[in-house]
TORKOL-4160 file (C-alpha; in steps of 0.2 Angstrom, whole numbers, padded with zeros to 4 digits, m for minus):
170
<pt num="1" X="0000" Y="0000" Z="0000"/>
<pt num="2" X="0015" Y="0011" Z="0003"/>
<pt num="3" X="0018" Y="0012" Z="m0016"/>
<pt num="4" X="0001" Y="0021" Z="m0019"/>
<pt num="5" X="0009" Y="0039" Z="m0017"/>
<pt num="6" X="0022" Y="0034" Z="m0030"/>
<pt num="7" X="0019" Y="0042" Z="m0047"/>
<pt num="8" X="0028" Y="0037" Z="m0063"/>
<pt num="9" X="0039" Y="0022" Z="m0066"/>
<pt num="10" X="0052" Y="0015" Z="m0054"/>
<pt num="11" X="0065" Y="0001" Z="m0053"/>
<pt num="12" X="0073" Y="m0005" Z="m0038"/>
<pt num="13" X="0088" Y="m0017" Z="m0036"/>
<pt num="14" X="0096" Y="m0023" Z="m0020"/>
<pt num="15" X="0108" Y="m0036" Z="m0013"/>
<pt num="16" X="0111" Y="m0041" Z="0004"/>
<pt num="17" X="0129" Y="m0049" Z="0007"/>
<pt num="18" X="0130" Y="m0060" Z="0022"/>
<pt num="19" X="0147" Y="m0065" Z="0029"/>
<pt num="20" X="0146" Y="m0078" Z="0043"/>
<pt num="21" X="0161" Y="m0086" Z="0052"/>
<pt num="22" X="0159" Y="m0099" Z="0066"/>
<pt num="23" X="0172" Y="m0110" Z="0075"/>
<pt num="24" X="0173" Y="m0120" Z="0090"/>
<pt num="25" X="0187" Y="m0129" Z="0100"/>
<pt num="26" X="0184" Y="m0147" Z="0106"/>
<pt num="27" X="0186" Y="m0150" Z="0125"/>
<pt num="28" X="0193" Y="m0167" Z="0122"/>
<pt num="29" X="0207" Y="m0174" Z="0111"/>
<pt num="30" X="0203" Y="m0172" Z="0093"/>
<pt num="31" X="0196" Y="m0186" Z="0081"/>
<pt num="32" X="0208" Y="m0193" Z="0069"/>
<pt num="33" X="0200" Y="m0196" Z="0051"/>
<pt num="34" X="0210" Y="m0200" Z="0036"/>
<pt num="35" X="0227" Y="m0196" Z="0045"/>
<pt num="36" X="0220" Y="m0179" Z="0051"/>
<pt num="37" X="0217" Y="m0174" Z="0069"/>
<pt num="38" X="0201" Y="m0163" Z="0072"/>
<pt num="39" X="0203" Y="m0152" Z="0087"/>
<pt num="40" X="0194" Y="m0137" Z="0081"/>
<pt num="41" X="0181" Y="m0134" Z="0067"/>
<pt num="42" X="0178" Y="m0119" Z="0057"/>
<pt num="43" X="0165" Y="m0113" Z="0045"/>
<pt num="44" X="0165" Y="m0097" Z="0034"/>
<pt num="45" X="0151" Y="m0094" Z="0022"/>
<pt num="46" X="0147" Y="m0079" Z="0010"/>
<pt num="47" X="0130" Y="m0078" Z="0003"/>
<pt num="48" X="0119" Y="m0065" Z="m0004"/>
<pt num="49" X="0100" Y="m0061" Z="m0004"/>
<pt num="50" X="0096" Y="m0052" Z="m0021"/>
<pt num="51" X="0081" Y="m0042" Z="m0025"/>
<pt num="52" X="0074" Y="m0034" Z="m0041"/>
<pt num="53" X="0057" Y="m0025" Z="m0042"/>
<pt num="54" X="0048" Y="m0013" Z="m0054"/>
<pt num="55" X="0033" Y="m0001" Z="m0050"/>
<pt num="56" X="0023" Y="0009" Z="m0062"/>
<pt num="57" X="0006" Y="0018" Z="m0063"/>
<pt num="58" X="0005" Y="0014" Z="m0081"/>
<pt num="59" X="m0001" Y="0032" Z="m0084"/>
<pt num="60" X="m0016" Y="0029" Z="m0073"/>
<pt num="61" X="m0021" Y="0041" Z="m0058"/>
<pt num="62" X="m0027" Y="0029" Z="m0045"/>
<pt num="63" X="m0017" Y="0013" Z="m0048"/>
<pt num="64" X="0001" Y="0007" Z="m0045"/>
<pt num="65" X="0007" Y="m0010" Z="m0051"/>
<pt num="66" X="0022" Y="m0019" Z="m0046"/>
<pt num="67" X="0032" Y="m0035" Z="m0049"/>
<pt num="68" X="0047" Y="m0041" Z="m0038"/>
<pt num="69" X="0058" Y="m0056" Z="m0037"/>
<pt num="70" X="0068" Y="m0059" Z="m0022"/>
<pt num="71" X="0077" Y="m0072" Z="m0011"/>
<pt num="72" X="0074" Y="m0068" Z="0007"/>
<pt num="73" X="0080" Y="m0085" Z="0013"/>
<pt num="74" X="0097" Y="m0091" Z="0006"/>
<pt num="75" X="0110" Y="m0099" Z="0018"/>
<pt num="76" X="0121" Y="m0114" Z="0017"/>
<pt num="77" X="0133" Y="m0123" Z="0029"/>
<pt num="78" X="0146" Y="m0136" Z="0026"/>
<pt num="79" X="0158" Y="m0142" Z="0041"/>
<pt num="80" X="0174" Y="m0150" Z="0036"/>
<pt num="81" X="0173" Y="m0160" Z="0053"/>
<pt num="82" X="0160" Y="m0173" Z="0051"/>
<pt num="83" X="0163" Y="m0179" Z="0069"/>
<pt num="84" X="0162" Y="m0163" Z="0080"/>
<pt num="85" X="0149" Y="m0158" Z="0092"/>
<pt num="86" X="0140" Y="m0148" Z="0078"/>
<pt num="87" X="0136" Y="m0164" Z="0069"/>
<pt num="88" X="0119" Y="m0166" Z="0079"/>
<pt num="89" X="0114" Y="m0149" Z="0071"/>
<pt num="90" X="0122" Y="m0149" Z="0054"/>
<pt num="91" X="0136" Y="m0158" Z="0044"/>
<pt num="92" X="0129" Y="m0148" Z="0028"/>
<pt num="93" X="0114" Y="m0140" Z="0023"/>
<pt num="94" X="0106" Y="m0127" Z="0012"/>
<pt num="95" X="0090" Y="m0117" Z="0013"/>
<pt num="96" X="0085" Y="m0107" Z="m0003"/>
<pt num="97" X="0069" Y="m0097" Z="m0006"/>
<pt num="98" X="0063" Y="m0088" Z="m0021"/>
<pt num="99" X="0048" Y="m0077" Z="m0021"/>
<pt num="100" X="0040" Y="m0069" Z="m0036"/>
<pt num="101" X="0027" Y="m0056" Z="m0032"/>
<pt num="102" X="0015" Y="m0046" Z="m0042"/>
<pt num="103" X="0005" Y="m0032" Z="m0032"/>
<pt num="104" X="m0008" Y="m0019" Z="m0036"/>
<pt num="105" X="m0012" Y="m0003" Z="m0026"/>
<pt num="106" X="m0028" Y="0007" Z="m0028"/>
<pt num="107" X="m0029" Y="0025" Z="m0021"/>
<pt num="108" X="m0047" Y="0026" Z="m0015"/>
<pt num="109" X="m0044" Y="0044" Z="m0011"/>
<pt num="110" X="m0030" Y="0056" Z="m0007"/>
<pt num="111" X="m0021" Y="0048" Z="0008"/>
<pt num="112" X="m0030" Y="0031" Z="0008"/>
<pt num="113" X="m0021" Y="0017" Z="m0003"/>
<pt num="114" X="m0027" Y="m0002" Z="m0003"/>
<pt num="115" X="m0015" Y="m0016" Z="m0009"/>
<pt num="116" X="m0016" Y="m0034" Z="m0014"/>
<pt num="117" X="m0002" Y="m0046" Z="m0018"/>
<pt num="118" X="0001" Y="m0064" Z="m0022"/>
<pt num="119" X="0018" Y="m0073" Z="m0022"/>
<pt num="120" X="0024" Y="m0089" Z="m0030"/>
<pt num="121" X="0036" Y="m0096" Z="m0017"/>
<pt num="122" X="0049" Y="m0109" Z="m0021"/>
<pt num="123" X="0058" Y="m0117" Z="m0006"/>
<pt num="124" X="0073" Y="m0129" Z="m0008"/>
<pt num="125" X="0080" Y="m0137" Z="0008"/>
<pt num="126" X="0094" Y="m0149" Z="0010"/>
<pt num="127" X="0099" Y="m0155" Z="0028"/>
<pt num="128" X="0113" Y="m0168" Z="0033"/>
<pt num="129" X="0116" Y="m0172" Z="0051"/>
<pt num="130" X="0120" Y="m0185" Z="0064"/>
<pt num="131" X="0106" Y="m0195" Z="0071"/>
<pt num="132" X="0107" Y="m0205" Z="0088"/>
<pt num="133" X="0100" Y="m0222" Z="0083"/>
<pt num="134" X="0103" Y="m0229" Z="0101"/>
<pt num="135" X="0090" Y="m0217" Z="0107"/>
<pt num="136" X="0078" Y="m0221" Z="0093"/>
<pt num="137" X="0079" Y="m0239" Z="0097"/>
<pt num="138" X="0079" Y="m0239" Z="0115"/>
<pt num="139" X="0097" Y="m0245" Z="0116"/>
<pt num="140" X="0107" Y="m0245" Z="0132"/>
<pt num="141" X="0124" Y="m0240" Z="0125"/>
<pt num="142" X="0129" Y="m0222" Z="0125"/>
<pt num="143" X="0127" Y="m0211" Z="0109"/>
<pt num="144" X="0146" Y="m0211" Z="0105"/>
<pt num="145" X="0146" Y="m0230" Z="0105"/>
<pt num="146" X="0151" Y="m0237" Z="0087"/>
<pt num="147" X="0135" Y="m0243" Z="0078"/>
<pt num="148" X="0123" Y="m0231" Z="0087"/>
<pt num="149" X="0126" Y="m0215" Z="0076"/>
<pt num="150" X="0118" Y="m0214" Z="0059"/>
<pt num="151" X="0114" Y="m0200" Z="0047"/>
<pt num="152" X="0098" Y="m0191" Z="0042"/>
<pt num="153" X="0097" Y="m0183" Z="0025"/>
<pt num="154" X="0083" Y="m0172" Z="0020"/>
<pt num="155" X="0082" Y="m0165" Z="0002"/>
<pt num="156" X="0066" Y="m0158" Z="m0004"/>
<pt num="157" X="0059" Y="m0143" Z="m0014"/>
<pt num="158" X="0041" Y="m0136" Z="m0017"/>
<pt num="159" X="0031" Y="m0122" Z="m0023"/>
<pt num="160" X="0017" Y="m0113" Z="m0013"/>
<pt num="161" X="0007" Y="m0097" Z="m0014"/>
<pt num="162" X="0006" Y="m0083" Z="m0002"/>
<pt num="163" X="m0006" Y="m0068" Z="m0002"/>
<pt num="164" X="m0005" Y="m0051" Z="0005"/>
<pt num="165" X="m0016" Y="m0036" Z="0008"/>
<pt num="166" X="m0011" Y="m0019" Z="0014"/>
<pt num="167" X="m0018" Y="m0002" Z="0020"/>
<pt num="168" X="m0009" Y="0015" Z="0020"/>
<pt num="169" X="m0018" Y="0030" Z="0028"/>
<pt num="170" X="m0008" Y="0046" Z="0027"/>
């Protein structure tokens, strides 16, 4: 609805850069895998969240039309150390969302704007993490006992719709 007071045509381009750095030190001796000892774990990611939108009144006095495409969710992790404590939360994973949103705004009278929008939403999620099979099967062995640890791998994508309405009263 806040697009109502705009006149003419406008374009908007934006990109959020996200830098993330995580690390931890183990409080016990490291795990040896393929001849390498893992005492610490580090993760560094750089992702972006782009957005592009256009708005125009198409020469009409009481309407604004908009179309936007954006990725409000976009993140990924991949830990080099698959035996660290983080494995219960994530060994690797990614979440990506893409929204395509058309909208229309009607200026009912000076200062009162009503809007409607609909979004096509595409979500893609991948998650790979450790799973304590001993706890699931009621086993008596501690979780770190060989044979009790498994892996859970989720990988799915889907499309949905969302709708919105707004009011701006100046």
